[in-house]
N, C-alpha and C positions, 0 to 999 in steps of 0.2 A: 521534418522533425517538429512535433507538437510540444509546446510548452504547457506546463500544468501549474496553475490554472491559466486559461487564456486571458483573464482579466488582470493578472498580476503585472504591475508596472515593471518589475524586475523579474523576468522568468527564470527562477532558480532551478526549477525541476523540469527537465525535458524528457518526454517519452522517447525512448530509443529502441524499443522493441517489445515483442510479446511472443508467447508460446503457449502450448497446451502441455501441462505437466500432469502427473498422477501422484496423488497422496493417498495411501492406504487403498489403492485400486480404484480411486474415484478421480475423474477428470477435474482439473482446476485450471482456471485462467491464470497466467503468470504475466503480468505487465512489468516491464523494466524501465525505470526512470533513472536519470542521472543528475547529480548535483556536484558540480566541479568534477573531481575524479572519483567520486563515490557513486556506487550503484545502489538502487533501491529496488528490491523485488516485491511486487504487490501481488499476493495470491488471493484469488476470489473464488468462492464456490457456494452453491445453494446450501442453506442450513435450516433445519427444523427447530433447532434450539438456540438459546442465547447464552453463551458461556460468560457473558459480561465482558468488560474491558480488561485486558491483561497487558502487562509490560514485563518483559523478561530480557535478561542479558546472558548470552552464552558465547563463549569462546571469542569475545571481542565484538560480537554482533548484537545490536538492539533489535528486539522483536516486539511489535505492538499488534494486538489482536482486538477486534470488535465485531459485532454483528449489527447489521442495519438492513431493514426492509427485506428480511428473509435471506440475506447473504452474509457469509462470514468473510472477513478480510484479515489478512496477515501482512504486515509491512516488515520487511527484513533488510537491514543495512548495517554497514560499519560506521555510518554517520553517528554523531553523538546524539544522545537521547532527546535533547531539545530541538535539534534540527529535524529529526525523524518525527517528533510530535508535531512540528509545524507542517510537515508533509501530510500527516494523517488528518490534521484539521482542514487542510485544503481539499483533500479527497472527500472528507465528510461533507464539507460545504458544497462541493460540486455534485455529489451523488444525492444530496437532499432534494434537489429539483428534478432528478431523473425519474421517469415513469416507472 
């Protein structure tokens, strides 16, 4: 089990799985992380456009969306907004150095 990020002294986010999903007939990567008893689904797919950064709450779930380096990211969880924002900042920091 890989913690995210590796450099975090207290690994609060653990990668517990992944899968291939389809959204609007397009394949997307779906990575599943866990913090305590809460799951975070991180959906990632190539994107030609930048919809900007979005924060949405639906049916008790927080959703954060952003585009970076030609990829669209959606983080979805029942974690509170500040904890999900922390996760997104860690993802952003880790992917900034990715080729």
